[in-house]
MARDO-305294 format. One line per 10 residues: number of its first residue (from 1); their letters; for each residue y, x, z of N, C-alpha, C. Coordinates in steps of 0.2 Angstrom, whole numbers, plus 5000, padded with zeros to 4 digits. Each point is the difference from the previous one (the first is absolute). Example, Ala and Ser with C-alpha at 12.3 -4.5 7.8 and 13.67 -1.06 7.14 Angstrom:
2
1) as) 4972:5066:5039:5006:4996:5000:5006:5004:5000 ~ 5005:4998:4996:5006:5004:5001:5005:4996:5003
END
This chain:
251
1) mskriwivgg) 5211:4909:5582:4998:5007:4998:5004:5001:4994 ~ 5004:5006:4999:5004:5002:4995:4996:5001:4994 ~ 5002:4998:4994:4997:5002:4994:5000:5007:4998 ~ 4994:5003:4998:4999:5007:4998:5000:5000:4993 ~ 5005:5004:4997:5001:5001:4993:5000:5007:4997 ~ 4997:5001:4995:5000:5006:4996:5003:4999:4993 ~ 5006:5003:4999:5003:4999:4993:5000:5007:4997 ~ 4998:5000:4994:5000:5006:4996:5005:5000:4995 ~ 5005:5004:5000:5006:4999:4996:5005:4996:5003 ~ 5003:5003:5006:5005:4996:5004:5006:5004:5001
11) ssgiglelvk) 5001:5005:4995:5006:5004:5001:5007:4998:4997 ~ 4999:4995:4996:5006:4997:4996:4998:4993:4997 ~ 5006:4997:4997:4999:4994:4997:4996:4994:5004 ~ 4996:4997:4997:4997:4994:5003:4996:5002:5006 ~ 4996:5006:5000:4997:5002:5005:5004:5002:5007 ~ 5005:5003:4999:5005:5001:5005:5003:4994:5003 ~ 5001:4995:4996:5003:4994:5003:4995:4996:5003 ~ 4994:5000:4998:4994:4997:5004:4999:5003:5007 ~ 5001:5007:5000:4999:5003:5006:5005:4998:5005 ~ 5006:4999:4998:5006:4997:5004:4998:4993:5003
21) lwadegaqvi) 4997:4996:4996:4999:4993:5001:4994:5000:5005 ~ 4995:5004:4999:4994:5000:5005:5002:5003:5007 ~ 5004:5005:4999:5003:5003:5007:5004:4995:5004 ~ 5004:4997:4997:5004:4994:5003:4996:4995:5003 ~ 4994:4999:4997:4995:4995:5002:4996:5002:5006 ~ 5000:5007:5001:4996:5002:5006:4994:5003:4998 ~ 4999:5001:4993:4993:5003:4998:5000:5007:5001 ~ 4994:5003:5001:4998:5007:5000:4999:5002:4993 ~ 5004:5005:4998:5000:5001:4993:4999:5008:4999 ~ 4995:5001:4995:4999:5007:4998:5002:5001:4993
31) isarkaskne) 5005:5004:4998:5002:5001:4994:4998:5007:4997 ~ 4997:4999:4994:4998:5006:4996:5003:5001:4994 ~ 5002:5006:4998:5003:5002:4994:5000:5008:5000 ~ 5001:5002:4994:4999:5008:4999:5004:5004:5005 ~ 5006:4997:5001:5005:5004:5005:5003:4995:5005 ~ 4995:4996:5003:5002:4994:5005:5004:5004:5006 ~ 4997:5005:5002:5003:5003:5006:5007:5003:4999 ~ 5002:5001:4994:5006:5003:4999:5005:4995:4997 ~ 4998:4994:4999:5005:4995:4997:5005:4998:5006 ~ 5006:5000:4998:5006:4999:5004:5000:4993:5003
41) hlctlkqefa) 4998:4995:4996:5000:4993:5002:4995:4999:5004 ~ 4994:5002:4999:4994:4999:5004:5001:5003:5007 ~ 5002:5006:5000:5002:5004:5006:5004:4996:5005 ~ 5006:4997:4997:5004:4996:5004:4997:4994:5003 ~ 4996:4997:4996:4996:4994:5002:4995:5002:5005 ~ 4997:5006:5000:4995:5002:5005:5004:5001:5007 ~ 5006:5002:4999:5004:5001:5007:5002:4993:5003 ~ 5001:4996:4995:5002:4993:5003:4994:4996:5002 ~ 4994:5001:4997:4995:4996:5002:4994:5005:5003 ~ 5002:5004:5005:4996:5005:5003:4993:4997:5002
51) gslhlldmdv) 4995:5003:4998:4993:4998:5003:4997:4995:4995 ~ 5004:4996:4996:4997:4995:4996:5000:5002:4992 ~ 5003:5006:4999:5000:5002:4993:4997:5008:5000 ~ 4995:5001:4995:4998:5006:4999:5000:5002:4993 ~ 5002:5007:4999:5001:5002:4993:4995:5005:4999 ~ 4996:4999:4994:4995:5005:4998:5000:5002:4993 ~ 5001:5006:4999:5000:5003:4993:4994:4999:4996 ~ 4999:4997:4994:4994:5000:4997:5002:5000:4992 ~ 4995:5003:4996:5001:5000:4993:4994:4996:4997 ~ 5001:4994:4997:4995:4996:4998:4996:5003:4994
61) tdsksvcdta) 5002:5005:4997:4997:5003:4995:4995:5005:5002 ~ 5000:5002:5007:4996:5005:5003:4995:4997:5004 ~ 4993:5000:4999:4995:4997:5003:4999:5002:5007 ~ 5001:5007:5002:5000:5002:5006:5005:4998:5005 ~ 5006:4999:4997:5006:4998:5003:4999:4993:5002 ~ 4997:4996:4996:4999:4993:5001:4995:4999:5006 ~ 4994:5004:4999:4995:4999:5005:5002:5002:5007 ~ 5004:5006:5000:5002:5002:5007:5005:4995:5003 ~ 5005:4997:4996:5005:4996:5002:4996:4993:5003 ~ 4996:4998:4996:4996:4993:5002:4997:5001:5007
71) kivwsiyegi) 4997:5005:5001:4997:5001:5007:5006:5000:5006 ~ 5005:5003:4998:5006:5000:5005:5002:4993:5001 ~ 5002:4997:4994:5002:4993:5000:4996:4996:5005 ~ 4994:5000:4999:4995:4995:5004:5000:5002:5007 ~ 5001:5006:5002:5000:5002:5007:5007:4998:5004 ~ 5005:5000:4996:5007:4999:5004:5000:4993:5004 ~ 4998:4995:4996:5000:4993:5004:4993:4998:5001 ~ 4995:5004:4999:4993:4998:5000:4999:4994:4996 ~ 5002:5000:4993:4999:4995:4995:5006:4999:4997 ~ 4999:4996:4994:5006:4998:4996:4999:4992:4998
81) dlffynagay) 5005:4996:5001:4999:4993:4998:5002:4999:4992 ~ 5005:5004:4998:5003:4999:4993:5001:5007:4997 ~ 4997:5001:4994:5001:5006:4996:5004:4998:4994 ~ 5005:5003:4999:5005:4998:4994:5001:5006:4995 ~ 4997:5000:4994:5001:5005:4995:5006:4999:4996 ~ 5005:5004:5001:5006:5000:4996:5002:5006:4997 ~ 4996:5005:4999:5001:5006:4997:5001:4999:4992 ~ 5005:5003:4997:5001:4998:4993:5003:5006:4996 ~ 4999:5001:4994:5003:5005:4995:5002:4996:4994 ~ 5005:5002:4997:5002:4996:4994:5004:5004:4995
91) esmqmqewkl) 4998:4999:4994:5004:5003:4994:4999:4995:4994 ~ 5006:4999:4997:5000:4995:4994:5001:5005:4994 ~ 4995:4999:4995:5000:5005:4995:4998:4996:4993 ~ 5004:5002:4995:4998:4998:4993:4995:5005:4998 ~ 4996:4999:4995:4994:5004:4998:5002:5007:4999 ~ 5006:5001:4996:5002:5007:4998:5002:5004:5006 ~ 5001:4996:5006:5002:5004:5006:4994:5001:5005 ~ 4994:4998:4998:4994:5000:5004:4999:5007:5003 ~ 4998:5001:5006:4998:5006:5003:4994:4998:5004 ~ 4994:5004:4999:4994:4999:5004:5001:5000:5007
101) ehfeqmmqvn) 5004:5005:5003:5001:5000:5007:5002:4994:5003 ~ 5005:4996:4996:5002:4994:5003:4995:4995:5001 ~ 4995:4999:4995:4995:4996:5000:4995:5002:5006 ~ 4999:5006:5001:4996:5002:5005:5003:4999:5007 ~ 5006:5001:5001:5003:4999:5006:5000:4992:5002 ~ 5002:4996:4995:5000:4993:5001:4993:4997:5002 ~ 4995:5003:4996:4993:4998:5002:4998:5002:5007 ~ 5001:5006:5002:4999:5003:5006:5003:4996:5006 ~ 5006:4999:4999:5004:4996:5006:4999:4993:5000 ~ 5001:4997:4994:5000:4992:4999:4993:4997:5001
111) ylgavriite) 4995:5004:4998:4993:4997:5001:4995:5005:5004 ~ 4999:5006:4998:4995:5004:5003:5002:5001:5008 ~ 5006:5001:5001:5002:5000:5007:4998:4995:5004 ~ 5000:4994:4998:4998:4994:5004:4992:5000:5000 ~ 4997:5002:4995:4992:5001:5000:4998:5005:5006 ~ 5004:5006:5000:4998:5005:5005:5001:4997:5007 ~ 5005:4996:5001:5001:4998:5007:4995:4994:5002 ~ 4999:4996:4995:4995:4994:5001:4993:5003:5002 ~ 4998:5006:4996:4994:5003:5002:4999:5003:5007 ~ 5006:5002:5002:5000:5003:5007:5001:4994:5006
121) ifpyfeaqkr) 5003:4995:4998:5002:4995:5006:4994:4995:5000 ~ 4997:4999:4995:4995:4994:5000:4995:5000:5005 ~ 4997:5006:5002:4995:5000:5006:5004:4998:5006 ~ 5006:5002:5001:5003:4998:5006:5002:4993:5001 ~ 5002:4997:4995:5001:4993:5000:4994:4996:5000 ~ 4995:5002:4997:4993:4997:5000:4998:5000:5007 ~ 5000:5005:5004:4998:5000:5007:5005:4996:5004 ~ 5006:5000:4999:5005:4996:5003:4999:4992:4999 ~ 4997:4998:4994:4998:4994:4998:5006:4995:4999 ~ 5006:5003:4998:5005:4996:4999:5006:5004:4997
131) gkwvfnlsls) 5005:4997:4997:5006:5004:4997:5002:4997:4994 ~ 5006:5003:4998:5003:4998:4993:5002:5006:4997 ~ 4999:5000:4993:5002:5006:4995:5005:4997:4996 ~ 5006:5003:4999:5005:4997:4995:5002:5006:4995 ~ 5000:4998:4994:5002:5005:4995:5006:4997:4996 ~ 5005:5004:5000:5006:4999:4997:5000:5002:4992 ~ 4999:4995:4996:4999:5001:4993:5007:4999:4996 ~ 4999:4996:4995:5006:4999:4995:4998:4994:4996 ~ 5005:4996:4998:4999:4995:4995:4998:5003:4993 ~ 5001:5006:4999:4998:5003:4994:4993:5001:5000
141) syfglpyaga) 4996:4999:5005:4993:5000:5000:4997:4994:4996 ~ 5004:4995:4999:4997:4994:4996:4999:5002:4993 ~ 5005:5004:4997:5000:5001:4992:5003:5006:4999 ~ 4998:5004:4995:5002:5006:4998:5007:4999:4996 ~ 5005:5003:5003:5007:5000:4997:5002:5006:4996 ~ 5004:5000:4995:5002:5006:4997:5003:5005:5004 ~ 4998:5006:4999:5003:5006:5004:4997:5001:5007 ~ 4997:4995:5003:4998:5000:5007:4992:5001:5001 ~ 4997:5001:4994:4992:5000:5001:4998:5005:5005 ~ 5003:5006:5000:4997:5005:5005:5001:4998:5007
151) ysapkaalln) 5005:4996:5002:5001:4997:5006:4995:4994:5002 ~ 5001:4995:4995:4996:4994:5001:4993:5000:4999 ~ 4997:5005:4997:4993:5001:4999:4996:5001:5007 ~ 5003:5005:5004:4997:5001:5006:5001:4994:5005 ~ 5005:4997:4999:5002:4994:5004:4995:4994:4999 ~ 4998:4999:4993:4996:4995:4998:4993:5002:5002 ~ 4998:5007:5000:4994:5002:5003:4999:4998:5007 ~ 5005:5001:5004:5000:4999:5007:4999:4992:5001 ~ 5004:4996:4996:4999:4993:5001:4993:4998:4998 ~ 4997:5003:4995:4993:4998:4999:4995:5002:5005
161) lcesiqpell) 5001:5006:5003:4996:5002:5006:5001:4996:5006 ~ 5006:4998:5001:5001:4995:5006:4996:4993:4999 ~ 5001:4998:4994:4996:4994:4998:4992:5001:5001 ~ 4998:5006:4998:4993:5001:5001:4998:5001:5007 ~ 5003:5003:5004:4998:5001:5007:5002:4994:5005 ~ 5004:4996:4998:5002:4994:5004:4995:4996:5003 ~ 4995:4998:4996:4995:4995:5003:4995:5004:5004 ~ 4999:5006:4999:4995:5004:5004:5003:5002:5007 ~ 5007:5002:5000:5003:5001:5006:5001:4994:5004 ~ 5002:4994:4997:5001:4994:5004:4994:4998:5004
171) eknihvqiin) 4994:5002:4998:4994:4998:5003:5000:5005:5007 ~ 5003:5005:5000:5001:5005:5006:5006:4998:5004 ~ 5004:4995:4998:5006:4998:5004:5005:5005:4998 ~ 5000:5003:4995:5006:5005:4997:5003:4996:4995 ~ 5007:4998:5000:5003:4997:4995:5004:5004:4996 ~ 4999:5000:4993:5004:5004:4995:5005:4995:4998 ~ 5006:5003:4999:5006:4997:4998:5004:5004:4995 ~ 5002:4997:4994:5004:5004:4996:5007:4997:4999 ~ 5005:5005:4999:5007:4997:4999:5002:5003:4993 ~ 5002:4995:4995:5002:5001:4994:5008:4998:5000
181) hgfvktrlta) 5004:5005:4999:5007:4998:5000:5003:5003:4994 ~ 5007:4998:4999:5003:5002:4994:5004:5006:5002 ~ 5006:5001:4996:5004:5006:5001:5004:5000:5007 ~ 4999:5006:5003:5004:5001:5006:5004:5006:5000 ~ 5006:5000:5002:5004:5006:4999:4998:5005:5005 ~ 4997:5005:4997:4998:5006:5004:5001:5007:4996 ~ 4998:5005:5003:5001:5007:4997:4995:5000:4994 ~ 4995:4996:4999:4995:5000:4995:5003:4996:4994 ~ 5003:4994:5001:5002:4996:4995:5007:5002:4998 ~ 5003:5005:5003:5007:5003:4998:4999:5004:4994
191) kndfempqvm) 4993:5002:4998:4999:5003:4994:5001:4996:4994 ~ 4999:4993:5001:5001:4996:4994:5007:5000:4997 ~ 5000:5000:4993:5006:5000:4997:5001:4993:4996 ~ 4996:4995:5003:5001:4993:4997:5002:4995:5005 ~ 5002:4994:4998:5002:4995:5005:4994:4997:5003 ~ 4999:5000:5007:4995:4997:5003:5001:4993:5002 ~ 4996:4995:4997:5001:4993:5002:4998:4999:5007 ~ 5004:4996:5004:4999:4998:5007:4999:5006:5004 ~ 5003:5005:4999:4999:5006:5005:5002:4998:5007 ~ 4997:5003:5005:5001:4998:5007:5001:5006:5004
201) lpeeaaklif) 5003:5000:5005:5001:5005:5005:4994:5001:5004 ~ 4998:5006:5003:4994:5001:5004:5000:4996:5006 ~ 5006:4998:5003:5000:4996:5006:4998:4993:4998 ~ 5002:4997:4994:4998:4994:4998:4992:4999:4999 ~ 4998:5005:4996:4993:5000:4999:4995:5001:5006 ~ 5003:5004:5005:4996:5002:5006:5000:4993:5004 ~ 5005:4997:5001:5000:4993:5004:4995:4995:4997 ~ 5000:5000:4993:4995:4995:4997:4993:5002:5001 ~ 4999:5007:5000:4993:5002:5002:4998:4999:5007 ~ 5005:5002:5004:4999:4999:5008:4998:4992:5001
211) kglnrsyrfe) 5004:4996:4997:4999:4993:5002:4993:4998:4997 ~ 4999:5002:4994:4993:4998:4997:4994:5003:5004 ~ 5001:5006:5002:4994:5002:5004:4999:4997:5007 ~ 5005:4996:5002:5000:4997:5006:4998:4992:4999 ~ 4999:4998:4994:4997:4994:4999:4993:5000:4999 ~ 4997:4994:5000:4993:5000:4999:4997:5003:4994 ~ 4994:5003:5000:4998:5005:4995:4999:4997:4993 ~ 5003:5003:4995:4998:4999:4993:5000:5007:4997 ~ 4996:5000:4995:4999:5007:4997:5006:5003:4997 ~ 5004:4996:4996:5006:5003:4997:5007:4997:5002
221) lhfpfalslf) 5004:5005:5001:5007:4998:5001:5004:5002:4994 ~ 5004:4996:4997:5004:5002:4993:5007:4997:5000 ~ 5004:5004:4998:5007:4999:4999:5004:5005:4996 ~ 5006:4998:4997:5003:4994:5000:4997:4995:4996 ~ 5001:4993:5001:4997:4995:4997:5000:5000:4992 ~ 5006:5000:4997:5001:5000:4993:4996:5006:4996 ~ 5001:5006:5002:4997:5005:4997:4993:5000:5001 ~ 4998:4998:5006:4992:5000:5001:4997:4994:4996 ~ 5004:4995:4999:4997:4994:4996:4999:5003:4992 ~ 5006:5003:4998:5000:5003:4993:4994:5005:4999
231) lrtlrllpyk) 4999:5004:5004:4995:5005:4999:4992:4998:5001 ~ 5000:4995:5005:4993:4996:5001:4999:4996:4994 ~ 5005:4997:4997:4999:4996:4994:4998:5005:4994 ~ 5003:5006:4999:4998:5005:4995:4993:5001:5000 ~ 4997:5001:5006:4993:5002:5001:4995:4994:4997 ~ 5003:4994:5000:4996:4994:4998:5000:4999:4993 ~ 5006:5002:4997:5001:4999:4993:4995:5003:4995 ~ 4999:4998:4994:4997:5004:4995:5004:5006:4999 ~ 4996:5006:4998:5004:5006:4999:5005:5000:4994 ~ 4999:4996:4995:5004:4999:4995:5007:4998:5002
241) lslaltkkal) 5000:4996:5005:5007:4997:5003:5002:5005:5005 ~ 4996:5002:5005:5002:5005:5006:5003:5006:4997 ~ 4996:5003:4995:5003:5007:4997:5006:4999:4996 ~ 5001:4994:4997:5006:4999:4996:5006:5000:5005 ~ 4999:4997:5006:5005:4999:5005:5002:5007:5003 ~ 4995:5004:5002:5001:5007:5003:5003:5004:4995 ~ 4999:4999:4993:5003:5005:4995:5007:4999:5000 ~ 5003:4995:5003:5007:4999:5000:5004:5005:5005 ~ 4995:5003:5004:5003:5004:5005:5001:5008:4998 ~ 4997:5001:4993:5001:5006:4997:5007:5002:4999
251) k) 5002:5006:5001:5007:5002:4998:5001:5001:4993
END
């Protein structure tokens, strides 16, 4: 039986590359994004994999849009095996550049969008009695870094939420998995005006995620190794040391 997948945020970057990998594998994939049905790359893939790819427009900041789409998603293949949350918004700001609307957008997309979908899909998965939920986060969820607070705070909130619901969902045979990765060359990170250590191409990151999801279950996938180790260590250090280290990132 083909794997049934719903990816939210699959129109570019890691999401688009994962769609390609799943399609080549023979999976049945539903891709949601605000303008999924008008995305040139997705429309081309839909023609190539007719019958196994579906495009559904959805705005994760709109509760009605999420509710309506979730019902359609569940009906297309009469269930979903894997739900993958990949929607993201990003702005890097020094404090003198802060704009409340950027904070609101990142909280709505990076955190509350996931909560809206979880609320809608949980009854379906509970009735199905199995499934996997995967959330694409960021290594920045480990520790607050200069200029990235508006982005990393919602990611950290989603990490905390996933930690919270994992034991409860596991009892229902629903596996929660998170992906913490470093810098990936996308339209979002193109906004950065600083050197990004160990930056990866979307194709590279997608292949690592794809392989990781096909291995035996573990709660977290994280890469690249060096950057992951550094940020995980920051989280364990006394604040006197960790904050002294992050201060060096100030311009």
